[in-house]
N, C-alpha and C positions, 0 to 999 in steps of 0.2 A: 589769730595768735601773734603775739609780738615776736619779731625776729630777734636773733641773738646778735652776733657780731658781724658776720660777713654776708653781704647781700648776694642772693642768687635766686634764680627761678627754676632751677633744675632739681636740687636735692631736697625733695619733700619726704613726708613720712613713708609713702609707698616705696620710693626708691631706696630709702635706708633699710626698710624691712626686707626688701628683696635682696639687698646686699648682705644683710645679716643671715638670711636663709641660705644664700650661696656659701657664705663662710662656714655656717653650721654644717652644711652638707659635705663640704670638703673635709671638715674636721672629722666627721663620722666615717667617711670613706677611708680616711687615713688611719683612724683607730681600728675599725673592724675589718677592712679589706686589705690594707697595705701595711700591716704589722706595725701599727702605731707610728706611722711616718711623721717625722718631726716637722717637716715643711707644711704638711696638711694641718697638723695640730696647731702650729703657730698661727696659721690663717684663721683657724677656728676660734682662737682666743678673742677675736673681734666680735663674735656673735652675741654672747650673753649680755654684755653691758648695754648694747643697743636695744636688745629685747627688754631688758630691765627698764630702760628709759621709757619705752613705749607702754609698758605695763603701768608705770606711774601716770603717764598721760592718759591712758585708757581709764584709769580709776577717776581721774579728774574730770574728763569730758563725757563719760558715758551717761546716757539718760536713764539707763536702767541698771542699777548696780547688781541686783540679784541675777539678772540675765547675763551680765558680763562675767561675774564669778562662775556661774553655772557652765558657761561655754568653755572657759579655761579648765575648769575641774573635769568636765566630761571628756575633753580631748586628752587631758592628762591621764585620766583613768584608762582610756583606750590605749594610750601609749604604754602605760604601765602593764597592761595585760600582755602586750607584745613583748615587753621586757621579761615578764614572768615566763613566757613560753621560750624565748630565745636567749635571754641574758641573765642578769643578776636580779632576782625577783624584788628585793627590797632596796635596790639602789634607785631612789626616787628620781624620775626624769625631771627636766627643768620646768615642765608645765605644772607638776606637783609642787615644786618649789614656788612657782609664781602663784599657785592657788593659795598657798599659805601666806605669801606676801600680800595678796589682795585682802585676805582676812585680817592680816595685821594692820593694813591701811584703814580698813573699815573700823576696826577697834580703836585705832588712833583717833579717827574722826569722832567716834562716839564719846571718848573720854575728854577730847579737846572741847567739845561743845556742850558737855554736861555741866550744869551748874551744881555747885556745892561739893565738888570732888577735888582732890589734890592731884592735879594733872601730873606734876613732876614725879610724885611717888608712884602713880600708876604707870607712867611711861617707863620709869626705871624698872619697875616690876615686869613690864612687858618685855624689855630688852633682856632681863635676866632669864625669863621664861624661854625666850627664843634661843638664847645661848645654851640653856640646859637641853632644850629639845634637839638642837642641831649639832652641838659639839660634845656634850657630856653623855647623853643617852647612847649615841652611836658607839662611843668608846666602851660603855658598860656592856653592850651586847656584842662587842667585836668578836669575842671568842665563842659565841654561841651560834646556833643555826638561824637565829633571828637577826642577823646583821642588817643594818639599814643605814642609809646616809641621804642627806639632802644635797642635791647638786649645788656646789659652791658654798655649802654650809651656812654659817651665821651671816657672813657678809652678803652672800647671795640672797638670803631671805630678807635682809634689811635694806638692800640697795634700792629697790623701788620705793620703800617707805621714805628714805632720806631725800630722794628726788621729789617725791610727792609733797613732802612737808615744806618745800621751798617754792614760793610763788614767783619770785623775781627771776627772770630768765638768765641774767648774767650770773647771779649767785648760784642758780641751779647748774650752770656750766662748771663752776668751780667745785660744787659738791660732786658732780659727775666725775671730774678729774680726780678728786680725792678718793672717790670710791674705786676708781681704776687702780690707784696706788695701793689701796688696802688689799684689793684682790691680788695684785702682783706680789705684795709683800707676803701675804699668807700662802699663796700657791707657788711663788717663785718660778724659776725656769722660764718656760715658754709663755707663761702668763703675762710677762712684761710686754709682750706684743700688743696687749689690749690697750696700752697707752696711746696707740694710734687712734683709737676711738675719740680720745680727747681732742684731736685735731679735726677728725671727721665731723663731730657734732657741731663744730663752729660753722660749718657750711649748711647745716640744716635750716631751711627757711621757715620752719614752724607751721607749715601747711600740710594737710592730710594728703593732698594729691588728687588729681582728677578721678583716678580709679582706686578705690580703697582696697579691693581684693582681700577683704578681711577673712572670708571663708576659705580662700586659697591657703592663707597662712595657718588656719586652724587644721584643715584636712591634711596639709602637706606634712605636718610634724609627725603624726603616727605613720603615715604612708611611706615616708622616706626611710624610717626605721625598718618597717616591714620589708621594703624592697632590698635594703642593704643586708638584712639578716637572711633573706631568701637567697640572695646572690652568694653570701658567705657559705650557706649550706651546699649550694650547687658546686662551688669551687672546692 
C-alpha cells in the first residue's frame, strides 16, 4: 500500500486499531461508569473516524466481501443484544452503523460498474435514502416507543463510503479531514477533538502490521460493553 506523507515503520494498521480500541474503551467507561466524564468522552472522539477509515480499507482489500459483511453484522447484532438487555434497545451500536456503511459501499460499487445506468441519479438517490433513514425517520419515531438512531447518523453512515470512493492516498487524507470537520460541525462540543485524527492519520504507514489481531477487534467490541454494563450493575 502506498504511504501517505510522513514515513515511519511504527504506526501500522494494527497499532492504529489498538489505539482506537483504547480511546473507545475510555469513552465508554467515562459514559457509563464515570457519569459522562468529559475528559474520557473527549478521548473517545478519536475512535470512530479511525474505525471508519479501516472499514473503508476493509471493503477495498477484502477477498471475500460477503464474509467481511457477515462478520461485522454478526458482532453488531451480538452487541445490540447486549444493548437491548442493559441499555437503549434501538440505539444502534457502531457496528450496526458500519454494517449499513458496508452495504452502502457495495451498492455504490454495483451502480458504478453497471452499464446503462445513470450513476449520478442513483448516487443522489442513495444519499437521499441514507439521509431519510438516519435523520428523518429517527425524528418521526422520537416520541414513540420505537425510538431508534444510528451512531453518528448520516455522516457516520457515509464516512466510510467517501473514504472508499477515493483511491489516491493524499486525496483520501483530505477527504478524511473534511469528514472530521463535518462530524465536528454536526455534533459540536467535544467532537472537535476528533480533528486530532487528521494529524494521526498522516503517520499511518499504510501497512497492516505483522499481527493483524482481527478477531481480537471483533470479539472485544461486544465483550467490553458486557463488562462495563456488568460493572455498572455491581456498582
